[in-house]
C-alpha positions, 0 to 999 in steps of 0.5 A, a space after each residue: 851193166 857194170 858200174 865204175 866209180 873214179 876216185 878221182 871224180 869225187 866218188 861219182 858212178 861213171 856209167 859207161 861199161 866197157 862193152 859200150 866200146 866192144 858193141 858192133 854199133 859203136 864204131 859207126 861211119 860217124 864215129 870214124 869221121 871223128 876219128 880221122 879228124 883226131 889223128 888229122 889235128 895232131 899231125 897239123 899240130 906237128 905232134 910226136 907224142 900224145 896223151 890220149 885221155 879217155 882211150 875207149 875202144 884204143 882205135 885212134 891209139 892204134 892209128 896214131 901208133 901206126 903212124 910212129 907217134 908215141 901215145 901214152 893212154 890214160 882213163 880211170 877204167 883199168 878194164 880198158 888196159 890203159 897205161 896210166 889208171 886215173 881220171 882227167 881231173 888229176 892226171 898222173 903223168 909229169 908236166 910237159 910229158 908229150 907234145 899234144 893232150 887229146 881229149 875227146 868226148 870225155 869232159 861232158 861226163 864231168 860236171 861243167 864246173 870241172 871244165 877249166 880245172 880239167 883243161 888245165 890238167 891237160 895242159 899241164 901234161 902237154 907241151 904244146 896244145 890240147 885237142 878236145 872234142 865234145 857233144 854238141 846239141 845244137 840244131 844243124 842244117 847243112 850240106 855238102 858238095 864237091 869242088 874242083 875239076 881234078 881235085 875233088 875237095 868236099 866243102 861243107 856249109 851249115 847253119 848251127 841256129 834255128 829261131 823256131 828251136 830254142 836251146 833246151 835244159 839238159 837233163 843228166 842221161 846217166 853219161 852226160 852232165 852237160 853238152 854244148 848248145 843247151 840252154 846252161 852251156 851255149 858256145 860262149 860260155 864253153 869258150 869262156 871256160 876254156 879260156 879261163 884256163 892256162 891256154 886259149 882256144 885258137 881254133 874250133 869247129 863243128 864236124 861237117 860229117 859228124 856234126 854231134 862232134 865239136 873240136 876245140 884247139 887249145 894252145 898253152 901258154 908260155 
């Protein structure tokens, strides 16, 4: 396993090997659902330019560019060939560089104490919104059904809490320093950290078809 160290993360080893994104098991159906959500949110927000922080396999990058959306990729791992090599704590781009800052499944790789700082940096380089997703460890019980006669629209009903399964204490697994729904980081604590930034959460939801990913849309303060 290749160990990379981000100079912008206080020298902490970040244990995500490049081969992790190239494995045949990485691009599973559920992850593709999350990719579609990312692209949909960018479109809903009217973004014509995007800073993608944590480009991974670059599937989202390619799909956004196919829609004629200008994408600047950012990652501290040079082996992923990003446009800009740096960490999310100090993005080497000017203020208001693009309409949207997209940062999905990244912030959990840093200590939770860095969340507000990183959110401020994402808001600094965007013009309107930051779109963020993080792992969600809360129990989830739900079902999806189809509604309508001629236009079949999936509708999902889910429960995010279970009285017989209390939140677990998080233990660093070599990659994630924290996850939403763990005892130290319930939803209210995560929302407070986001809202302590130079923006405010206007929308947050758990992905119906991939409940492990929860999305936050944060509007930049004017």
